[in-house]
N, CA, C and O atoms as a printed pandas DataFrame, in Angstrom:
     atom_number atom_name residue_name chain_id  residue_number  x_coord  y_coord  z_coord
0              1         N          UNK        A               1   13.486   16.565   -3.807
1              2        CA          UNK        A               1   13.345   14.951   -4.292
2              3         C          UNK        A               1   14.585   14.363   -4.203
3              4         O          UNK        A               1   15.554   15.097   -4.398
4              5         N          UNK        A               2   14.799   13.031   -3.914
5              6        CA          UNK        A               2   15.442   12.167   -3.751
6              7         C          UNK        A               2   16.469   12.286   -5.259
7              8         O          UNK        A               2   15.946   11.891   -6.301
8              9         N          UNK        A               3   17.780   12.784   -5.308
9             10        CA          UNK        A               3   18.338   12.741   -6.612
10            11         C          UNK        A               3   18.411   11.417   -7.328
11            12         O          UNK        A               3   18.446   11.503   -8.555
12            13         N          UNK        A               4   18.447   10.011   -6.718
13            14        CA          UNK        A               4   18.610    8.948   -7.394
14            15         C          UNK        A               4   16.736    8.943   -8.368
15            16         O          UNK        A               4   16.510    8.549   -9.512
16            17         N          UNK        A               5   15.988    9.383   -7.601
17            18        CA          UNK        A               5   14.505    9.116   -7.952
18            19         C          UNK        A               5   14.626    9.831   -9.347
19            20         O          UNK        A               5   14.045    9.279  -10.281
20            21         N          UNK        A               6   15.208   10.820   -9.559
21            22        CA          UNK        A               6   15.325   12.014  -10.186
22            23         C          UNK        A               6   16.030   11.488  -11.739
23            24         O          UNK        A               6   15.789   11.773  -12.912
24            25         N          UNK        A               7   16.795   10.780  -11.205
25            26        CA          UNK        A               7   17.946   10.064  -12.526
26            27         C          UNK        A               7   17.077    8.798  -13.148
27            28         O          UNK        A               7   17.237    8.567  -14.347
28            29         N          UNK        A               8   16.092    7.903  -12.331
29            30        CA          UNK        A               8   15.394    6.810  -12.736
30            31         C          UNK        A               8   14.085    7.435  -13.148
31            32         O          UNK        A               8   13.294    6.625  -13.632
32            33         N          UNK        A               9   13.549    9.037  -13.051
33            34        CA          UNK        A               9   12.427    9.560  -13.611
34            35         C          UNK        A               9   12.942    9.707  -15.453
35            36         O          UNK        A               9   12.342    9.554  -16.517
36            37         N          UNK        A              10   13.949    9.973  -15.178
37            38        CA          UNK        A              10   14.860   10.651  -16.604
38            39         C          UNK        A              10   14.947    9.160  -17.253
39            40         O          UNK        A              10   14.413    9.033  -18.355
40            41         N          UNK        A              11   15.485    8.180  -16.754
41            42        CA          UNK        A              11   15.786    6.977  -17.562
42            43         C          UNK        A              11   14.263    6.370  -18.172
43            44         O          UNK        A              11   14.097    5.985  -19.329
44            45         N          UNK        A              12   13.194    6.390  -17.076
45            46        CA          UNK        A              12   11.994    6.162  -17.498
46            47         C          UNK        A              12   11.457    6.709  -18.794
47            48         O          UNK        A              12   11.228    6.059  -19.814
48            49         N          UNK        A              13   11.307    7.868  -18.624
49            50        CA          UNK        A              13   11.208    9.202  -20.115
50            51         C          UNK        A              13   11.999    8.956  -21.051
51            52         O          UNK        A              13   11.715    9.576  -22.075
52            53         N          UNK        A              14   13.258    8.022  -21.154
53            54        CA          UNK        A              14   14.204    7.975  -22.335
54            55         C          UNK        A              14   13.674    6.416  -22.271
55            56         O          UNK        A              14   13.516    6.186  -23.470
56            57         N          UNK        A              15   13.315    5.237  -21.588
57            58        CA          UNK        A              15   13.506    3.930  -22.264
58            59         C          UNK        A              15   11.863    3.258  -21.712
59            60         O          UNK        A              15   11.557    2.067  -21.766
60            61         N          UNK        A              16   11.090    4.242  -21.261
61            62        CA          UNK        A              16    9.917    4.040  -21.055
62            63         C          UNK        A              16    9.494    3.538  -19.813
63            64         O          UNK        A              16    8.321    3.587  -19.443
64            65         N          UNK        A              17   10.780    2.868  -18.901
65            66        CA          UNK        A              17    9.908    2.460  -17.592
66            67         C          UNK        A              17   11.446    2.436  -16.776
67            68         O          UNK        A              17   12.494    2.470  -17.422
68            69         N          UNK        A              18   11.418    2.374  -15.332
69            70        CA          UNK        A              18   12.450    2.232  -14.722
70            71         C          UNK        A              18   12.089    1.609  -13.223
71            72         O          UNK        A              18   11.088    1.955  -12.597
72            73         N          UNK        A              19   12.743    0.954  -12.900
73            74        CA          UNK        A              19   12.648    0.492  -11.299
74            75         C          UNK        A              19   13.324    1.418   -9.991
75            76         O          UNK        A              19   14.436    1.942   -9.913
76            77         N          UNK        A              20   12.475    1.400   -9.257
77            78        CA          UNK        A              20   12.699    2.463   -8.325
78            79         C          UNK        A              20   13.148    1.381   -6.687
79            80         O          UNK        A              20   13.613    1.744   -5.606
80            81         N          UNK        A              21   12.806    0.230   -7.116
81            82        CA          UNK        A              21   13.409   -0.435   -5.720
82            83         C          UNK        A              21   12.349    0.045   -4.592
83            84         O          UNK        A              21   11.133   -0.140   -4.642
84            85         N          UNK        A              22   13.100    0.726   -3.522
85            86        CA          UNK        A              22   12.458    0.773   -2.189
86            87         C          UNK        A              22   12.315    2.230   -1.928
87            88         O          UNK        A              22   12.173    2.651   -0.780
88            89         N          UNK        A              23   12.353    3.096   -3.083
89            90        CA          UNK        A              23   12.398    4.334   -2.814
90            91         C          UNK        A              23   11.107    5.099   -2.369
91            92         O          UNK        A              23   10.217    4.969   -3.210
92            93         N          UNK        A              24   10.783    5.786   -1.393
93            94        CA          UNK        A              24    9.930    5.924   -0.973
94            95         C          UNK        A              24    9.434    7.561   -0.765
95            96         O          UNK        A              24   10.028    8.135    0.148
96            97         N          UNK        A              25    8.347    8.427   -1.556
97            98        CA          UNK        A              25    8.635    9.762   -1.493
98            99         C          UNK        A              25    7.039   10.547   -0.767
99           100         O          UNK        A              25    6.122    9.796   -1.099
100          101         N          UNK        A              26    6.768   11.125   -0.366
101          102        CA          UNK        A              26    5.260   11.556   -0.723
102          103         C          UNK        A              26    5.282   12.240   -1.775
103          104         O          UNK        A              26    6.167   12.959   -2.240
104          105         N          UNK        A              27    3.620   11.829   -2.366
105          106        CA          UNK        A              27    3.706   12.644   -3.765
106          107         C          UNK        A              27    3.005   13.359   -3.725
107          108         O          UNK        A              27    2.237   13.510   -4.676
108          109         N          UNK        A              28    2.909   14.413   -2.216
109          110        CA          UNK        A              28    2.430   15.405   -2.018
110          111         C          UNK        A              28    3.085   16.636   -1.660
111          112         O          UNK        A              28    2.793   17.731   -2.143
112          113         N          UNK        A              29    4.061   16.408   -0.723
113          114        CA          UNK        A              29    5.074   17.061   -0.372
114          115         C          UNK        A              29    6.549   17.124   -0.864
115          116         O          UNK        A              29    7.385   17.975   -0.561
116          117         N          UNK        A              30    6.698   16.048   -1.688
117          118        CA          UNK        A              30    8.010   15.291   -2.103
118          119         C          UNK        A              30    9.361   14.687   -0.711
119          120         O          UNK        A              30   10.559   14.430   -0.834
120          121         N          UNK        A              31    8.606   14.661    0.285
121          122        CA          UNK        A              31    9.748   14.420    1.564
122          123         C          UNK        A              31   10.388   13.075    1.263
123          124         O          UNK        A              31    9.367   12.546    0.824
124          125         N          UNK        A              32   11.028   12.414    1.198
125          126        CA          UNK        A              32   11.896   11.694    1.781
126          127         C          UNK        A              32   11.617   10.430    2.834
127          128         O          UNK        A              32   11.988   10.591    3.997
128          129         N          UNK        A              33   10.980    9.189    2.462
129          130        CA          UNK        A              33   10.584    8.235    3.511
130          131         C          UNK        A              33   11.306    6.877    3.559
131          132         O          UNK        A              33   11.235    6.010    4.430
132          133         N          UNK        A              34   12.075    6.897    2.330
133          134        CA          UNK        A              34   13.450    5.820    2.129
134          135         C          UNK        A              34   13.533    5.420    3.550
135          136         O          UNK        A              34   13.095    4.342    3.952
136          137         N          UNK        A              35   14.135    6.357    4.348
137          138        CA          UNK        A              35   14.949    5.188    5.827
138          139         C          UNK        A              35   14.182    5.843    6.823
139          140         O          UNK        A              35   14.683    6.161    7.901
140          141         N          UNK        A              36   12.644    6.131    6.443
141          142        CA          UNK        A              36   12.522    6.579    7.883
142          143         C          UNK        A              36   11.693    5.805    8.399
143          144         O          UNK        A              36   11.399    4.843    7.689
144          145         N          UNK        A              37   11.014    5.891    9.761
145          146        CA          UNK        A              37   10.521    5.056   10.815
146          147         C          UNK        A              37    8.871    5.794   11.048
147          148         O          UNK        A              37    8.005    5.291   11.764
148          149         N          UNK        A              38    8.774    6.586   10.561
149          150        CA          UNK        A              38    7.444    7.218   10.369
150          151         C          UNK        A              38    6.230    6.434   10.326
151          152         O          UNK        A              38    6.246    5.572    9.447
152          153         N          UNK        A              39    5.197    6.490   11.022
153          154        CA          UNK        A              39    4.240    5.568   10.585
154          155         C          UNK        A              39    2.873    6.716   10.212
155          156         O          UNK        A              39    2.691    7.880   10.567
156          157         N          UNK        A              40    2.085    5.812    9.371
157          158        CA          UNK        A              40    0.840    6.413    8.750
158          159         C          UNK        A              40    1.029    6.747    7.364
159          160         O          UNK        A              40    2.001    6.525    6.641
160          161         N          UNK        A              41   -0.107    7.340    7.103
161          162        CA          UNK        A              41   -0.567    7.889    5.227
162          163         C          UNK        A              41   -1.614    7.078    5.011
163          164         O          UNK        A              41   -2.123    6.099    5.557
164          165         N          UNK        A              42   -1.823    7.840    3.941
165          166        CA          UNK        A              42   -2.839    7.076    3.344
166          167         C          UNK        A              42   -2.260    7.222    1.404
167          168         O          UNK        A              42   -1.227    7.696    0.932
168          169         N          UNK        A              43   -3.338    6.649    0.802
169          170        CA          UNK        A              43   -3.729    6.687   -0.195
170          171         C          UNK        A              43   -4.906    7.211   -0.776
171          172         O          UNK        A              43   -6.031    6.890   -0.392
172          173         N          UNK        A              44   -4.588    8.321   -2.051
173          174        CA          UNK        A              44   -5.325    9.639   -2.015
174          175         C          UNK        A              44   -5.201    9.089   -3.536
175          176         O          UNK        A              44   -4.141    8.571   -3.887
176          177         N          UNK        A              45   -6.359    9.211   -4.495
177          178        CA          UNK        A              45   -6.424    8.317   -5.938
178          179         C          UNK        A              45   -5.233    7.417   -5.750
179          180         O          UNK        A              45   -5.126    6.540   -4.892
180          181         N          UNK        A              46   -4.167    7.822   -6.861
181          182        CA          UNK        A              46   -3.141    6.892   -6.852
182          183         C          UNK        A              46   -1.911    7.589   -6.083
183          184         O          UNK        A              46   -0.871    6.954   -6.258
184          185         N          UNK        A              47   -1.791    8.509   -5.435
185          186        CA          UNK        A              47   -1.166    9.697   -4.378
186          187         C          UNK        A              47   -0.618    9.089   -3.098
187          188         O          UNK        A              47   -1.432    8.713   -2.255
188          189         N          UNK        A              48    0.693    8.954   -2.871
189          190        CA          UNK        A              48    0.841    8.009   -1.653
190          191         C          UNK        A              48    1.167    9.237   -0.426
191          192         O          UNK        A              48    2.313    9.662   -0.274
192          193         N          UNK        A              49    0.098    9.693    0.342
193          194        CA          UNK        A              49    0.251   10.947    0.806
194          195         C          UNK        A              49    1.260   10.709    2.377
195          196         O          UNK        A              49    1.091    9.554    2.768
196          197         N          UNK        A              50    1.824   11.178    2.927
197          198        CA          UNK        A              50    2.907   10.854    3.855
198          199         C          UNK        A              50    2.235   10.995    5.444
199          200         O          UNK        A              50    1.086   11.416    5.311
200          201         N          UNK        A              51    2.445   10.861    6.359
201          202        CA          UNK        A              51    1.965   11.024    7.796
202          203         C          UNK        A              51    1.934   12.626    7.936
203          204         O          UNK        A              51    1.008   13.132    8.570
204          205         N          UNK        A              52    3.056   13.539    7.281
205          206        CA          UNK        A              52    3.012   14.577    7.866
206          207         C          UNK        A              52    1.685   15.426    6.823
207          208         O          UNK        A              52    1.465   16.584    7.180
208          209         N          UNK        A              53    1.166   15.109    6.076
209          210        CA          UNK        A              53    0.765   15.731    4.896
210          211         C          UNK        A              53   -0.985   15.154    5.239
211          212         O          UNK        A              53   -1.944   15.845    4.896
212          213         N          UNK        A              54   -1.157   13.744    5.988
213          214        CA          UNK        A              54   -2.308   12.918    6.079
214          215         C          UNK        A              54   -3.505   13.906    6.463
215          216         O          UNK        A              54   -4.557   14.168    5.880
216          217         N          UNK        A              55   -2.861   14.426    7.851
217          218        CA          UNK        A              55   -4.261   15.476    8.313
218          219         C          UNK        A              55   -4.790   16.519    7.417
219          220         O          UNK        A              55   -5.994   16.676    7.211
220          221         N          UNK        A              56   -3.817   17.249    6.871
221          222        CA          UNK        A              56   -4.550   18.186    5.701
222          223         C          UNK        A              56   -5.269   17.653    5.054
223          224         O          UNK        A              56   -6.478   17.881    5.093
224          225         N          UNK        A              57   -4.659   16.695    4.192
225          226        CA          UNK        A              57   -5.487   15.659    2.972
226          227         C          UNK        A              57   -6.399   15.435    3.609
227          228         O          UNK        A              57   -7.331   16.049    3.090
228          229         N          UNK        A              58   -6.895   14.662    4.863
229          230        CA          UNK        A              58   -8.155   14.488    5.330
230          231         C          UNK        A              58   -9.102   15.150    5.625
231          232         O          UNK        A              58  -10.242   14.686    5.646
232          233         N          UNK        A              59   -8.756   16.602    5.967
233          234        CA          UNK        A              59   -9.550   17.550    6.570
234          235         C          UNK        A              59  -10.065   18.100    5.234
235          236         O          UNK        A              59  -11.235   18.482    5.228
236          237         N          UNK        A              60   -9.200   18.213    3.857
237          238        CA          UNK        A              60   -9.620   18.881    2.558
238          239         C          UNK        A              60  -10.679   17.440    2.150
239          240         O          UNK        A              60  -11.900   17.553    2.039
240          241         N          UNK        A              61  -10.291   16.756    2.054
241          242        CA          UNK        A              61  -11.073   15.341    1.764
242          243         C          UNK        A              61  -12.422   15.783    2.054
243          244         O          UNK        A              61  -13.179   15.968    1.101
244          245         N          UNK        A              62  -12.939   16.033    3.563
245          246        CA          UNK        A              62  -14.159   15.884    3.996
246          247         C          UNK        A              62  -14.495   17.102    3.612
247          248         O          UNK        A              62  -15.595   17.159    3.062
248          249         N          UNK        A              63  -13.741   18.394    3.748
249          250        CA          UNK        A              63  -14.227   19.826    2.994
250          251         C          UNK        A              63  -15.572   19.519    1.674
251          252         O          UNK        A              63  -16.778   19.687    1.489
252          253         N          UNK        A              64  -14.152   18.883    0.902
253          254        CA          UNK        A              64  -14.891   18.875   -0.677
254          255         C          UNK        A              64  -15.439   17.876   -0.846
255          256         O          UNK        A              64  -15.678   17.481   -1.987
256          257         N          UNK        A              65  -15.815   17.140    0.325
257          258        CA          UNK        A              65  -16.591   15.863   -0.680
258          259         C          UNK        A              65  -15.680   14.729   -1.083
259          260         O          UNK        A              65  -16.170   13.786   -1.704
260          261         N          UNK        A              66  -14.613   14.739   -0.834
261          262        CA          UNK        A              66  -13.747   13.883   -1.819
262          263         C          UNK        A              66  -13.475   12.659   -1.261
263          264         O          UNK        A              66  -12.957   11.805   -1.982
264          265         N          UNK        A              67  -13.749   12.385    0.002
265          266        CA          UNK        A              67  -13.620   11.100    0.657
266          267         C          UNK        A              67  -13.332    9.624   -0.013
267          268         O          UNK        A              67  -12.488    8.740    0.132
268          269         N          UNK        A              68  -14.491    9.842   -0.820
269          270        CA          UNK        A              68  -14.263    8.393   -1.838
270          271         C          UNK        A              68  -12.832    7.861   -2.651
271          272         O          UNK        A              68  -12.588    6.742   -3.102
272          273         N          UNK        A              69  -11.898    9.235   -2.657
273          274        CA          UNK        A              69  -11.071    9.323   -3.252
274          275         C          UNK        A              69   -9.794    8.325   -2.614
275          276         O          UNK        A              69   -8.904    7.826   -3.303
276          277         N          UNK        A              70   -9.921    8.202   -1.405
277          278        CA          UNK        A              70   -9.275    7.634   -0.073
278          279         C          UNK        A              70   -9.257    6.522   -0.681
279          280         O          UNK        A              70  -10.397    6.125   -0.923
280          281         N          UNK        A              71   -8.303    5.730   -1.094
281          282        CA          UNK        A              71   -8.131    4.166   -1.671
282          283         C          UNK        A              71   -7.600    3.139   -0.327
283          284         O          UNK        A              71   -7.836    1.948   -0.123
284          285         N          UNK        A              72   -7.048    3.820    0.222
285          286        CA          UNK        A              72   -6.136    2.805    1.520
286          287         C          UNK        A              72   -5.619    3.715    2.723
287          288         O          UNK        A              72   -5.429    4.931    2.694
288          289         N          UNK        A              73   -5.464    2.969    3.625
289          290        CA          UNK        A              73   -4.776    3.707    4.587
290          291         C          UNK        A              73   -3.956    2.727    5.560
291          292         O          UNK        A              73   -4.276    1.590    5.905
292          293         N          UNK        A              74   -2.808    3.468    5.912
293          294        CA          UNK        A              74   -1.942    2.425    6.419
294          295         C          UNK        A              74   -2.117    1.774    7.422
295          296         O          UNK        A              74   -2.509    2.661    8.180
296          297         N          UNK        A              75   -2.118    0.463    8.258
297          298        CA          UNK        A              75   -2.337    0.104    9.216
298          299         C          UNK        A              75   -1.768    0.769   10.357
299          300         O          UNK        A              75   -0.812    1.545   10.352
300          301         N          UNK        A              76   -2.489    0.366   11.381
301          302        CA          UNK        A              76   -1.950    0.641   13.043
302          303         C          UNK        A              76   -0.864    0.531   13.104
303          304         O          UNK        A              76   -0.463   -0.510   12.583
304          305         N          UNK        A              77    0.025    1.273   13.605
305          306        CA          UNK        A              77    1.397    0.675   13.481
306          307         C          UNK        A              77    2.577    0.938   12.536
307          308         O          UNK        A              77    3.724    1.238   12.868
308          309         N          UNK        A              78    1.993    0.738   11.052
309          310        CA          UNK        A              78    2.326    0.481   10.048
310          311         C          UNK        A              78    3.336    1.824    9.370
311          312         O          UNK        A              78    2.711    2.840    9.069
312          313         N          UNK        A              79    5.041    1.823    9.113
313          314        CA          UNK        A              79    5.338    2.931    8.473
314          315         C          UNK        A              79    4.990    3.281    7.307
315          316         O          UNK        A              79    4.122    2.676    6.677
316          317         N          UNK        A              80    5.462    4.047    6.975
317          318        CA          UNK        A              80    4.947    5.106    5.639
318          319         C          UNK        A              80    5.585    4.448    4.717
319          320         O          UNK        A              80    5.038    4.272    3.628
320          321         N          UNK        A              81    6.795    3.983    4.959
321          322        CA          UNK        A              81    7.597    3.254    3.760
322          323         C          UNK        A              81    6.657    1.746    3.568
323          324         O          UNK        A              81    6.105    1.318    2.554
324          325         N          UNK        A              82    6.711    1.284    4.658
325          326        CA          UNK        A              82    6.583   -0.365    4.686
326          327         C          UNK        A              82    4.558   -0.047    3.860
327          328         O          UNK        A              82    4.154   -1.005    3.201
328          329         N          UNK        A              83    3.884    0.795    3.939
329          330        CA          UNK        A              83    2.315    1.060    3.631
330          331         C          UNK        A              83    2.672    0.822    2.415
331          332         O          UNK        A              83    2.410   -0.214    1.804
332          333         N          UNK        A              84    3.540    2.144    1.821
333          334        CA          UNK        A              84    3.461    2.157   -0.051
334          335         C          UNK        A              84    4.396    1.153   -0.539
335          336         O          UNK        A              84    4.620    1.133   -1.750
336          337         N          UNK        A              85    4.931    0.379    0.168
337          338        CA          UNK        A              85    5.891   -0.833   -0.507
338          339         C          UNK        A              85    4.346   -2.076   -0.507
339          340         O          UNK        A              85    4.098   -2.823   -1.454
340          341         N          UNK        A              86    3.752   -2.020    0.416
341          342        CA          UNK        A              86    2.510   -3.142    0.704
342          343         C          UNK        A              86    1.571   -2.920   -0.816
343          344         O          UNK        A              86    1.163   -3.806   -1.566
344          345         N          UNK        A              87    1.421   -1.534   -0.936
345          346        CA          UNK        A              87    0.471   -0.546   -1.845
346          347         C          UNK        A              87    0.916   -1.415   -3.151
347          348         O          UNK        A              87    0.176   -2.209   -3.731
348          349         N          UNK        A              88    2.525   -1.060   -3.574
349          350        CA          UNK        A              88    3.124   -1.157   -4.795
350          351         C          UNK        A              88    2.739   -2.456   -5.041
351          352         O          UNK        A              88    2.222   -2.634   -6.144
352          353         N          UNK        A              89    2.894   -3.836   -4.000
353          354        CA          UNK        A              89    2.686   -5.282   -4.355
354          355         C          UNK        A              89    3.787   -5.848   -5.276
355          356         O          UNK        A              89    3.636   -6.702   -6.149
356          357         N          UNK        A              90    5.089   -5.122   -4.867
357          358        CA          UNK        A              90    6.224   -5.888   -5.779
358          359         C          UNK        A              90    6.454   -5.078   -6.823
359          360         O          UNK        A              90    7.589   -5.174   -7.288
360          361         N          UNK        A              91    5.526   -4.091   -7.483
361          362        CA          UNK        A              91    5.651   -3.219   -8.642
362          363         C          UNK        A              91    6.276   -2.341   -8.610
363          364         O          UNK        A              91    5.426   -1.454   -8.525
364          365         N          UNK        A              92    7.228   -1.855   -8.615
365          366        CA          UNK        A              92    8.236   -0.508   -8.211
366          367         C          UNK        A              92    8.745   -0.038   -9.504
367          368         O          UNK        A              92    9.883    0.335   -9.786
368          369         N          UNK        A              93    7.503   -0.139  -10.378
369          370        CA          UNK        A              93    8.457    0.954  -11.435
370          371         C          UNK        A              93    7.439    1.951  -12.011
371          372         O          UNK        A              93    6.212    1.920  -12.098
372          373         N          UNK        A              94    8.555    3.020  -12.444
373          374        CA          UNK        A              94    7.723    3.661  -13.246
374          375         C          UNK        A              94    7.544    3.624  -14.637
375          376         O          UNK        A              94    8.558    3.440  -15.310
376          377         N          UNK        A              95    6.302    3.781  -15.300
377          378        CA          UNK        A              95    6.378    2.981  -16.620
378          379         C          UNK        A              95    5.553    4.391  -17.165
379          380         O          UNK        A              95    4.715    4.952  -16.460
380          381         N          UNK        A              96    5.965    4.908  -18.657
381          382        CA          UNK        A              96    5.767    5.904  -19.241
382          383         C          UNK        A              96    5.374    5.435  -20.623
383          384         O          UNK        A              96    6.221    5.020  -21.413
384          385         N          UNK        A              97    3.892    5.514  -20.957
385          386        CA          UNK        A              97    3.883    4.950  -22.303
386          387         C          UNK        A              97    3.677    5.789  -23.208
387          388         O          UNK        A              97    3.971    6.966  -22.999
388          389         N          UNK        A              98    3.179    5.430  -24.304
389          390        CA          UNK        A              98    3.722    6.714  -25.800
390          391         C          UNK        A              98    2.314    7.316  -25.638
391          392         O          UNK        A              98    1.256    6.731  -25.405
392          393         N          UNK        A              99    2.583    8.756  -25.835
393          394        CA          UNK        A              99    1.824    9.850  -25.776
394          395         C          UNK        A              99    0.968    9.659  -27.212
395          396         O          UNK        A              99    1.368    9.335  -28.330
396          397         N          UNK        A             100   -0.205    9.953  -26.779
397          398        CA          UNK        A             100   -1.381    9.942  -28.407
398          399         C          UNK        A             100   -1.249   11.466  -28.795
399          400         O          UNK        A             100   -1.019   12.483  -28.139
400          401         N          UNK        A             101   -1.484   11.214  -30.105
401          402        CA          UNK        A             101   -1.216   12.237  -30.662
402          403         C          UNK        A             101   -2.507   13.425  -30.824
403          404         O          UNK        A             101   -2.414   14.459  -31.487
404          405         N          UNK        A             102   -3.529   13.046  -30.158
405          406        CA          UNK        A             102   -4.900   13.760  -30.148
406          407         C          UNK        A             102   -4.718   14.048  -28.476
407          408         O          UNK        A             102   -4.449   13.187  -27.639
408          409         N          UNK        A             103   -4.865   15.004  -28.312
409          410        CA          UNK        A             103   -5.105   15.432  -26.499
410          411         C          UNK        A             103   -6.542   15.596  -26.448
411          412         O          UNK        A             103   -7.454   15.371  -27.244
412          413         N          UNK        A             104   -6.453   16.150  -25.027
413          414        CA          UNK        A             104   -7.941   15.952  -24.441
414          415         C          UNK        A             104   -8.396   17.336  -24.916
415          416         O          UNK        A             104   -9.599   17.392  -25.172
416          417         N          UNK        A             105   -7.806   18.289  -25.062
417          418        CA          UNK        A             105   -8.410   19.452  -25.618
418          419         C          UNK        A             105   -9.073   19.231  -26.718
419          420         O          UNK        A             105  -10.257   19.534  -26.863
420          421         N          UNK        A             106   -8.407   18.720  -27.525
421          422        CA          UNK        A             106   -9.086   18.679  -29.302
422          423         C          UNK        A             106  -10.427   18.023  -29.277
423          424         O          UNK        A             106  -10.759   17.095  -28.539
424          425         N          UNK        A             107  -11.168   18.634  -30.194
425          426        CA          UNK        A             107  -12.556   17.979  -29.970
426          427         C          UNK        A             107  -12.604   17.697  -31.620
427          428         O          UNK        A             107  -11.742   18.004  -32.443
428          429         N          UNK        A             108  -14.124   16.889  -31.892
429          430        CA          UNK        A             108  -14.104   16.094  -33.559
430          431         C          UNK        A             108  -14.838   17.419  -33.925
431          432         O          UNK        A             108  -15.198   17.626  -35.084
């Protein structure tokens, strides 16, 4: 993973947020696309899936009936970086909120 992105994740953990600017990595394989002109990709739930991982993700989504979780697909000719930056809509921040003392595993 990108060293600067690692540093920014640590900053977000310490300060609650960090602006990652135009750093773009695949949320599935961690491959960096910040300086890439590769085209394609999709948004699966909230994860940006790169052009390399897209075929497998599409196959798996169909196999498991999860096509509804595909939220967006890159436009024809759109680079993965441009797609992700468009989806972010100018919000390039990692935000980490307070952790609840009650976990999903606790029962009332």
